[in-house]
C-alpha positions in Angstrom: -75.4 -60.0 45.0 -73.8 -60.5 48.3 -73.4 -63.3 50.5 -72.7 -62.3 54.6 -72.1 -64.2 56.9 -71.8 -64.0 61.3 -70.2 -65.4 63.5 -70.2 -65.9 68.0 -66.6 -66.4 67.2 -65.7 -62.8 67.3 -67.1 -62.0 71.0 -66.4 -58.0 71.2 -67.7 -57.6 68.2 -70.7 -59.8 68.3 -71.3 -58.3 71.7 -71.5 -54.5 70.0 -74.2 -56.0 67.9 -76.2 -57.2 70.7 -76.2 -54.1 72.9 -76.9 -51.7 69.5 -79.6 -54.6 68.5 -81.6 -54.4 71.7 -81.8 -51.0 71.7 -82.9 -50.5 67.9 -85.6 -53.4 69.1 -87.0 -51.9 71.2 -87.1 -48.4 69.7 -88.9 -50.7 66.5 -91.4 -52.4 69.3 -92.9 -49.1 69.7 -93.0 -47.9 65.8 -95.9 -47.9 63.5 -93.8 -46.5 60.5 -92.5 -43.3 62.0 -95.1 -42.8 64.9 -94.5 -43.8 67.8 -97.0 -45.8 69.4 -97.9 -47.5 72.9 -96.9 -51.7 71.9 -100.5 -53.0 72.7 -101.5 -50.3 69.3 -99.0 -51.9 67.2 -100.3 -55.1 66.1 -103.9 -53.4 65.5 -102.8 -51.0 63.3 -100.9 -53.4 61.6 -104.4 -55.5 61.7 -106.1 -53.0 60.0 -103.1 -52.1 57.1 -103.3 -55.6 56.0 -106.8 -55.9 56.2 -107.1 -52.9 53.9 -104.7 -54.4 51.4 -105.3 -57.9 51.2 -107.5 -57.9 48.3 -104.4 -56.0 46.2 -101.8 -57.5 47.8 -100.2 -59.6 45.1 -100.8 -57.1 42.8 -99.2 -54.5 44.6 -96.4 -56.3 45.3 -95.8 -56.8 41.2 -96.3 -52.9 40.6 -93.9 -52.1 42.9 -90.9 -54.8 42.6 -92.0 -54.7 38.6 -92.3 -58.3 39.3 -89.2 -58.8 40.8 -91.0 -60.2 44.0 -91.6 -63.4 42.3 -87.4 -63.9 42.0 -86.8 -63.2 45.4 -89.4 -65.6 46.6 -88.1 -68.4 44.4 -84.5 -67.4 45.5 -85.7 -68.6 49.3 -87.4 -71.3 48.7 -84.4 -72.6 46.4 -82.5 -72.0 49.8 -84.7 -73.9 51.7 -84.4 -76.8 49.0 -87.8 -78.4 50.1 -88.4 -82.1 50.2 -91.0 -85.0 50.2 -92.4 -85.4 53.6 -91.0 -82.4 55.4 -92.8 -80.3 57.7 -92.6 -76.6 57.1 -94.1 -73.4 58.4 -94.4 -70.0 56.3 -95.8 -67.4 58.4 -97.0 -64.0 57.8 -97.9 -66.3 54.6 -101.5 -65.2 54.2 -101.8 -65.2 50.5 -99.8 -68.0 49.9 -97.8 -67.0 47.6 -94.2 -68.9 48.9 -96.5 -71.9 50.4 -97.9 -72.4 46.6 -93.8 -72.4 45.3 -92.7 -74.5 48.1 -95.6 -77.4 47.5 -95.0 -77.0 43.6 -91.1 -77.3 44.4 -92.0 -80.7 46.5 -94.0 -81.9 44.0 -92.3 -81.3 40.6 -91.8 -84.2 38.2 -88.3 -83.4 37.7 -87.1 -83.4 41.3 -89.4 -87.3 42.3 -87.5 -88.6 39.6 -84.2 -87.5 40.5 -84.8 -88.4 44.8 -87.2 -91.4 43.7 -89.9 -89.9 45.8 -92.6 -92.0 46.3 -96.6 -90.7 46.8 -96.7 -91.9 50.8 -94.1 -88.9 51.3 -95.9 -86.5 49.0 -99.1 -87.5 51.3 -97.2 -86.7 54.3 -95.7 -83.4 53.8 -97.4 -80.6 55.5 -97.2 -76.7 54.5 -98.7 -74.6 57.3 -99.5 -71.1 56.1 -99.6 -69.1 59.4 -100.7 -65.2 59.1 -102.5 -63.0 62.0 -104.6 -61.7 60.1 -108.0 -63.8 58.6 -108.6 -61.7 55.6 -105.0 -62.7 53.8 -105.6 -66.0 54.9 -109.3 -66.2 52.9 -107.3 -64.7 50.0 -104.8 -67.5 50.3 -107.1 -69.6 50.5 -108.9 -68.7 47.7 -106.0 -68.7 45.5 -105.6 -72.4 46.9 -109.4 -72.9 45.4 -108.7 -71.2 42.4 -105.0 -73.8 42.0 -108.0 -76.7 42.3 -106.1 -77.1 45.8 -108.5 -76.1 48.0 -109.1 -79.5 49.3 -105.3 -80.8 49.5 -104.1 -81.8 52.6 -100.6 -80.8 52.5 -101.8 -77.1 52.7 -103.0 -76.2 55.8 -104.4 -72.4 56.6 -103.7 -71.6 60.4 -104.6 -68.2 62.1 -101.8 -67.6 64.1 -99.5 -64.8 65.9 -96.1 -65.1 65.0 -95.0 -64.0 68.5 -97.1 -66.9 70.3 -97.2 -70.0 67.8 -99.3 -72.9 68.4 -96.8 -75.2 67.2 -95.3 -77.7 69.1 -91.7 -77.8 70.2 -89.0 -79.5 67.4 -91.7 -79.9 65.2 -90.7 -78.2 61.9 -88.7 -78.7 59.6 -88.3 -75.5 57.8 -89.8 -71.8 58.8 -90.0 -69.1 56.2 -91.5 -65.4 56.7 -91.2 -62.8 53.6 -91.9 -59.6 54.7 -93.8 -59.9 57.8 -91.2 -60.0 60.3 -90.6 -55.4 60.2 -94.7 -55.8 61.4 -93.9 -57.6 64.4 -94.5 -55.9 67.7 -91.4 -58.0 69.3 -89.1 -58.8 66.7 -86.9 -61.1 69.7 -90.3 -63.3 70.7 -90.8 -64.1 66.9 -87.7 -65.5 66.6 -87.4 -67.1 69.7 -90.8 -68.7 68.4 -89.0 -69.5 65.0 -86.3 -71.7 66.9 -88.8 -73.4 69.4 -90.7 -75.1 66.6 -87.9 -75.7 64.3 -86.3 -79.5 64.8 -82.5 -79.9 65.0 -81.4 -79.5 61.7 -84.4 -77.1 60.5 -84.0 -74.3 58.5 -85.2 -70.5 59.0 -85.6 -68.8 56.2 -86.2 -65.2 56.3 -86.8 -62.4 52.7 -87.4 -59.3 53.9 -87.2 -55.4 52.2 -84.0 -54.0 53.8 -81.3 -51.0 53.4 -79.7 -50.0 50.3 -76.2 -48.6 50.8 -75.3 -47.6 47.4 -75.0 -43.8 47.7 -76.7 -43.0 44.3 -79.0 -45.7 44.1 -80.0 -45.4 47.6 -81.5 -41.8 46.7 -83.0 -43.0 43.9 -84.7 -45.7 46.0 -85.7 -43.3 48.6 -87.0 -41.0 45.9 -89.0 -44.2 44.2 -90.2 -44.9 47.9 -91.6 -41.9 49.3 -92.7 -40.4 46.4 -93.8 -43.5 43.8 -95.2 -46.1 46.3 -97.7 -44.2 48.3 -99.0 -42.9 44.8 -99.1 -46.6 43.5 -101.2 -47.9 47.0 -103.7 -44.7 46.5 -104.3 -45.3 42.7 -104.5 -49.2 42.6 -105.4 -50.3 46.3 -107.7 -46.9 47.2 -104.9 -46.8 50.2 -102.2 -44.6 50.2 -101.5 -44.6 54.4 -100.5 -48.1 54.3 -98.3 -48.2 51.8 -96.3 -45.1 53.8 -96.5 -46.9 56.8 -94.7 -49.7 54.3 -92.1 -47.7 53.5 -91.4 -45.9 56.8 -91.6 -49.4 58.5 -88.8 -50.5 56.0 -86.7 -47.9 56.8 -87.3 -48.6 61.0 -86.2 -52.1 60.4 -82.8 -53.1 61.7 -80.1 -53.1 59.2 -78.6 -56.5 57.8 -76.0 -57.0 60.5 -77.9 -56.1 63.3 -80.5 -58.3 62.1 -78.2 -61.1 61.7 -76.7 -61.0 65.1 -80.5 -60.9 66.8 -81.3 -64.6 64.5 -78.0 -65.5 66.3 -78.6 -64.0 69.4 -81.8 -66.2 69.4 -79.6 -69.2 68.9 -79.4 -70.0 65.6 -76.1 -71.1 64.3 -74.5 -70.5 60.2 -76.5 -67.2 60.1 -75.7 -65.6 57.0 -77.4 -62.9 54.3 -77.6 -62.1 50.8 -78.3 -58.9 49.6 -80.8 -58.8 46.4 -80.9 -55.5 44.0 -78.3 -53.9 46.0 -79.5 -54.6 49.3 -83.8 -53.5 48.6 -84.3 -56.9 50.1 -82.2 -59.4 51.8 -82.4 -62.6 52.8 -81.4 -63.8 55.7 -80.9 -68.0 56.5 -80.0 -69.8 59.0 -80.0 -73.2 61.4 -81.0 -74.6 64.6 -78.6 -77.1 65.7 
């Protein structure tokens, strides 16, 4: 695992990244996988993908990653360091996978004992699960009910757009987005909204499928992505096309360094990223100061 940071101090280097990231962004903003589409069409097409796969989404994550996505999400939540009484926003988190982990971390007996957390602080904790797709949210609500959390006031389910959040300025202690930001139409708008809703000192964390740069491993990964994953989608979810879009969208997403620069351009400080499994996924983190 490699941990890398980006600083605004390297003026010419950052400027060159900025110009290239903007060019990449405009290309990405009008892409649906490898297809070029109108901006106003992309959100509808992506919405159709997630409506189709909602019921099998978590099962497919297990199959495609060999269960590793669970460890990646644990790593994400570990970097967040959740605390009782926090106001947290998990975007594109409809099935609740990340939100449940944050909830469990806040409510863990060991953590409460170490920090001498009182019940009032636990009740004040608010974890907002925001997703643009109602089908994904319905899966999350059903999972919450199965966990006995259907009526828990700490979990709030919100249908909303990452590019136009309904939350107040400076209202959140933390913001996470896992496997979601590459699906938005305008990445820079989603990042600006993340910055807007976070309080000073608030943490931004993004877990996303990214770019492998290890030569032999990259070839194997590409073969698995394009030959195996779509077939698994057809076999398990009955939907080959949605998982063809998945692997194509990963290739259209900005590389780790460019995405880090985009986060810095949104106003965040202390931007860094960590590659997992050779860059199959990356966790980008930053702070609003």
